[in-house]
N, C-alpha and C positions, 0 to 999 in steps of 0.2 A: 221833219222826216229826213232820215238818213239818205245820203246819196249812194250808199253801198247797196249792191243787189241783194234781194232777199234769197235768191238761189244762184249759186255759181257752180257750174260743172266744168271741170278743168281736165281736158285731155284724157278722157276715160277710154280705155280699150277693153274689149270683152271678146273672148273666144270660147268655143265649145269643142273640145277634142280636136283642136287645130283649125276649126272652121271659124273665121272671123265674123263676128256680129257687129262690132263697133271698132273703129280705129281713130283714136285721138280726137274724140268729139268734145267740143267745148261750147258752152252757151251760158248766158247770164240772164236773169229775170229781174227787172227793177221792181221796187215797191209799187203795188197797184198796176203793174204792167200785164199785158197779154201778149205772150210770145208763142208763135206757132212753129211746130216742127212737122214738115211735110216730106213726102217722098213716095215713090211707087211701093206697092206691096213687097215686103221683104227687105225694105231699105234699112231697117234697124230701129224704127220708131218705138215699137213696144219694148224692145230690149233696153232702150234708153230710159223709158219710164220705169222698167223693172229695176234698173240700177239706182235710180233716184229714190224709189219707194222701199228699197231694201230687199226685194225679192231675188235679185242677182247681185253678186259681188264682183265688180270688174277686176281684171288682173293689174291694171295700171290706171293712174289718175286719181282725182279727188272730187268730192262733192261737199259743198258747204251750204248750210241753210241758216240764215240769220247769223252768219259769221262763224258758225260752229260746224266741225266735220261730222258727217252723218254716215259715211261709209262704214260698214261693219255692224250697223244697227239693224235689228230685226224689223220687219214691216210694222209691227205694233208699236215699237219704240219710235219709228219714224212718224207714224200717225200721231203719237203722243206729243211729238215736237211741233205739230201743226201743219202736216201735209196730208191731204186726203185725195182720194182718187175716184173718179167716175170710170168704171170699167166698160169696155166695149161689150163684153159678154156679161150680161146682167148678174149682179150679186144680190139677189132678193129672195125672200122666203114666200113661196107662192100661196101657202095656206094662211098667211098672216095678212092683215089689212095694210093699206098704205100708211096709216097712222102708226101702226106697230112697227113696220119696217123702218120708218123714219126715227122712231124712238130708239131703235137698236143702234142707230148711228150716234146716239148720245151716250151709249153705254160706258165708254171709257172716261167720260166726264163726270160720272157719278162718284161722289166722294164719301158716300155713306158707308158705314161698317155693316158687316153681314147681319148683325143682330138688329140694326135699325130696320133693315128690309124685312127680316123675318117677323118682327113684332110691330111693324108699321108705326114706328115712332114718329114724333113730330118732325124730327130732322129728316126722316125718309120721305114723309108726305110733302114737306116743303120743297125738297130737291126735285121730286117728281113733278110738282106743279111748275117749277121754274123751267125744267126741261120740256115739259109739255107745251108751255107757252112759246118757247123757241121753235118747236116743231110746227105749231100752228102758224107761226109767222112764215115759215118756209112753205107750208101748204098754200097759204095765201099768195106768196111771192111767185110760186110756180103754177098758179091757177089749178090747184088740185082739190079744191074744196068739195066738189061733187063726188070725188072718188075716195075721200078720206077714210071711210069705213068699209070700203069694198076690198075683198081679198085680191091679192096680186094676180092669182091664177086666172081670173076672168077678165082682166083688163087688156086693151089693145096695146100693141108694141110701142106705139108712139107715146102713150101715157106712161108705160113702164120706163122708158128712157128718162122721162121727167122725174119719176120716182127715184131712179138711180142717181140722177143729179141731186135730188133733194137729200138722199141718204149721205152723199158726200158733203153737202153743205151742213147737214146736221152735226157733223163731226167738228164743227167750229174751226175750219182751217184758216191759216194765214196764206197758204198756197194750195191751189186746186189743180190737180192733174186731170185733164180731160182726154180720155182715150177714145178717139173717133166718135164723138157724141152724136154726129148726124148719120152714122152708119145704119142703113135699113129704113131710114125715114123717107116719107114722100116729100114733095116740094113744100107743101104748106107746113108740115111738121119741121122740116129743116129750117124754114124761115123763122118759125117760133123758137127753135133751139138757139138760133143765132141771136135773137132778141134777148133771150134769157142770159146768154153768155155776156152780152154787152151790159145788161143790167147788173150782173154780178160784179163786173168791173167798175161801172160808174156809180151804182147805188150802194153796193156793199163794200167796195174798195178792196176786194180780194184779188191777190195776184194769181195769174193763171198761166199754165202751159197747156197748149192744145196740140194734139197730134192728129193728123189727117193725111189721107192720100189724095183727097179731092182739093186741088188748089183753089177753085172758085169759091168754095165755102169760107176760106180763111182770108181772102183778099180784102174783104170789107171789115174784118174783125181785128186782125193782129196789128200790134205796133211794129213788130219785127218778125221776120220769117227766116227759119233755118231749113235748108233743104238737104236731106240725106239720100244717098244712093249707094247700095251695097255696103252699108256700114260706115261710109265716109261722108263728111260734110262737103258738099260741092258748091254751096252758095249760101249767102247770108245778106239780108238787107231789108229795106222797106218793101211793102207790097208792090209799089210802082217799080222798084228795081228788080224784084224777083220776077214780075210779069214779063220783063224784057230780057232776062238773063238767058243767053244761048245754052248754057249747061243745063238749066232747068227745063227748057223746051226740049232738049235732046233726051233728058231723063224721062220725060213724059211722052216719049215716042213720037216726036215730031210736031207737037202742038199742045197748048194748054187749053183743053176743053173747047176746041174749035174756035169759036168767035173770040174767046178770052185772050187768044194769042195776038189778036190784031191790035195795032197801036190805037 
């Protein structure tokens, strides 16, 4: 395994009509690593993800994925390179089943020609079976078996978050961007989501970048944490270092989730 990071963000700056969203933000993600980016609401976390995924083009800086520059690529081209994203706002089709939504996550991996699909050739049927097998593995991995044939529109929010995670996994990523995966979940669902994220790292070996505004959620998950505030990185370090960092405590309005700030 190479010692080079799978993702390297180098001093990117982003502004909208003079309003600064990011200022010289840098980070790197090692192979099979789990790096968290945290900060209060409006700190620039989602803007950072949008720069990595190709939705925004920063005015300054560079982003390299597996050693290749990706700034300037469209989101579909970035996804094709091996970066997938779990969105905070669900990107699912409510009248389709869980299985169908996950199969859509495999769409860009289909290599059949249009006439194969129209005439249901042997090549098309074989490809569908292979992609279906991978989706069934994801359903099992995320404990979605009981929901697999249910339409998205009737499922509870906690299950939908798992489906959204599954859709991102179905894209066969080398790097997974997790945009506030625990947002809107209750305590039990949050604990389940944390377990899935750890399993993705330890069992699947997929590198991950997690953004959150809730520090307690990431303390037991991340290898390294970067803290943003008003578009600037104010701290970087291990969970133990971040927990005691005075700049982080100040950014979180005088304490890190109450008891979490205690030594």
